[in-house]
N, C-alpha and C positions, 0 to 999 in steps of 0.2 A: 866543183859543184856537180851534183849528180844529174840534173836535168839536161845538161849539155849532150849527153851521150845516148839516151834512149827514152822513149815514152813508156816503155814497159820494163822497168827495172825489176830484177829479181832479187838482187842482194846489194846491200849498201854497207859501208864501213864508216863508223864514226869513232873518234878517239875520245870516248867518254864511257862511263858506266851507266847504262840505261836502267840498271836495277836500283840505283839510288833514288830516294824520294825527292821530288822536286826538280829533277833534271829535265830540261827542255832540249829536245833534239830538233835543230833547224836544218832544213834541206840544204842550205848553202854550206853546212859543215860536214856533209856526207860525201863519201867517195864511192864511185861505182866499182864494185868487186868484179874482177875478171875471173879469178879462181882463188881457192884456198884449199889447203889440205893439212892434215895432221894425223898422227897415229897414237892410239892408246893401247895399253896392255894391262892384263890382270892375271895374277898367278892363279893356277887351278891345281887341286889335288889330283891324285891318281884316278879318283872317281869322277873327275870333271867338275867338282864343286869349287866355285870361286872363293878366294880368301884374300885378305889384305886389301890395300888401296888400289884403285885404278890409277895408273900413272901414264903420263904423256911426256913428250919431249919437246919437239918444235912444232910450231904452226907456221906454215909458209903461206903468204898471200900475195896477190898482185891486184893493184887497183889502178884505174884509169882516172887521171886528173888533168885539169887545165894546167898549161904551163904557167909558171909564175911562182908566187910565194906559198902555194898550197903544200909543197913538199917540205917546207920548213918544219912543220910540226913533227914529222917523222924523224928528222935529223935532231931535233931538240930531245926526242925520247931516247936516242942512242946514248946520250950522256947521263941519263938518270940512274940513280943508285937504288931505286925501289921499283917494284912492279907497277905497271900502268895498264889500265883497262882499254880494250878495243872491242867495241860492240858491232856484231854483224847482224843486220836486220834483213829479214826475208819478206818479200812482197809488201814493202812499206807503202803507206799512203800518207800524203801531207794535206793539210787544210789550206784554205785560201791565204792564210798568213805564212805559209811555208813551214809550218810546225808539224812534227810527227803527230798523226792522229791515230793510226793503227799499223800493225804489222802482223803477219801470220804467226811468226815466231822469231826468236832471236837467240843469239849465243854471245856471251860476254867472255872473252879470253883475257886473262890478266897475266902479264909476264914482262920480261925484259926484251926490248927490241935490240937485237944483236947484229943485224945486217940490213942495209938498205942499198938497193941498186936502182938505177933509172935507165930508161931508154926513151928517146924522143921520137915522135912521128908527126907527120902532117896529115890531117884528115879533112876531106871535103864534107861540109855540112850545108844545110839549106841557106845559111847566112854567108857562105863563102868558105874560105880555107881557115882551119884552126890548128894551131900546134897543141899537142897533148903529150902527156908523159905517162908511160907505163912504169909504175913504181912497184918493185918487188921488195917485200919485207920478210924477215924471219924473226919470230918471237919465241924466246925461250920460255916455255909455259910454266906458270905456277899453278893456275887452276882455270877451269872452264865451268861456266854456269849456263844451263839451257833454260829458256823461258818460253812457255806456250801462250797462245792468245787467250784461251778460255781460263786457264788457271796459271798462276805463277808457280810452277813446279821447277825446282832446281835439282839438277844432278851435278854434284861436285866431282870434278876430276882433279886430283891434287897431287903434286909432287912434294914429297916430304924430304 
């Protein structure tokens, strides 16, 4: 759950596609993003004019989660035979019912989860000591969609 780790969250990960109509994102289904990275490339002519599709390969991410059953969803995704969405929310706000109300922008990465690694640590919090997990994941990307707050503009990055 995201609220355990910071009062000023910058990035959250949820294992759902926030671009689908009617999808509700609840705070207790979000994971605190520690870092993520990916690379994209596009072919260019000798004059520097881009052509063809923009392609990407892997998206690596690390999330901080409470120890317990929270990691299970990632291991469930390892065995899936079809791409699965992972939504990254930036500067998200939740209402009093703990439902997503706004976010500055978002990125939805769809792909195959191909690697999961965990490391455990104990962290002192205001409520005492809490065990947490740093979970590293690697996603073989199929596509990425970017969404803005003002307009729902998508830039598709696709591997064909």
